[in-house]
C-alpha positions in Angstrom: -76.3 129.4 116.9 -74.2 129.4 113.7 -71.7 126.7 113.2 -68.1 127.1 111.9 -68.9 125.3 108.7 -71.6 127.8 107.9 -69.1 130.6 107.8 -66.2 128.7 106.2 -65.4 129.0 102.5 -66.3 126.1 100.4 -63.7 123.7 98.9 -64.0 125.3 95.5 -63.5 128.7 97.0 -60.3 127.6 98.7 -58.8 125.5 96.0 -60.4 126.7 92.8 -62.1 124.7 90.2 -60.8 122.0 87.8 -61.0 124.5 85.0 -58.6 126.8 86.8 -56.2 123.9 87.3 -56.3 123.0 83.6 -55.6 126.6 82.7 -52.6 126.7 85.0 -51.3 123.4 83.6 -51.6 124.7 80.0 -49.8 127.9 80.9 -47.0 126.0 82.6 -46.6 123.7 79.6 -46.3 126.7 77.3 -43.7 128.3 79.6 -41.6 125.1 79.6 -41.7 124.9 75.8 -44.6 122.6 75.2 -43.8 122.5 71.5 -41.3 119.6 71.7 -41.0 117.3 68.8 -42.2 113.7 69.2 -38.7 112.4 68.4 -37.2 114.4 71.3 -39.7 113.1 73.7 -39.3 109.5 72.4 -35.5 109.7 72.7 -35.8 111.1 76.3 -38.2 108.3 77.2 -35.9 105.7 75.8 -32.9 107.1 77.7 -34.9 107.1 80.9 -36.1 103.6 80.3 -32.6 102.4 79.7 -31.5 104.0 83.0 -34.4 102.4 84.9 -33.5 99.0 83.4 -29.9 99.3 84.5 -30.9 100.4 88.0 -33.3 97.5 88.3 -30.7 95.0 87.1 -28.1 96.3 89.6 -30.7 96.0 92.4 -31.6 92.5 91.4 -27.9 91.5 91.5 -27.6 93.0 95.0 -30.6 91.0 96.2 -29.3 87.8 94.6 -25.9 88.2 96.1 -27.3 89.1 99.5 -29.5 86.0 99.4 -26.6 83.8 98.4 -24.4 85.1 101.2 -27.2 84.6 103.7 -27.8 81.0 102.6 -24.1 80.2 102.9 -24.0 81.7 106.4 -27.1 79.7 107.5 -25.6 76.5 105.9 -22.3 77.0 107.7 -24.1 77.5 111.0 -26.2 74.4 110.6 -23.3 72.2 109.5 -21.1 73.1 112.5 -21.1 70.4 115.1 -21.9 71.3 118.7 -18.8 71.8 120.7 -18.6 70.9 124.4 
C-alpha cells in the first residue's frame, strides 16, 4: 500500500530552490531601481532613525507619566484613613 507522502511533491518542488529565490530577489531589486546612490540610502536611514528615536522618546514619556499617575493614586489610597 502506497502512502500519501510517496505521491506528494517534495518541498523543493513546491517552493523552488534557494537559487530561484535569489534570482527573484535580484529581479525585484532591479525593478525597484536597485542603483540607488549610497548617499540617498544613508539619508533615508538617518531620517528613519530620527523618526524611531522620536517615537521611542514619546513612548517612554507616556510610560513615565502613567507610572507617576499610578503611584500618586496608590499613595492617595494608602494615606486615606478608614472611615466608619
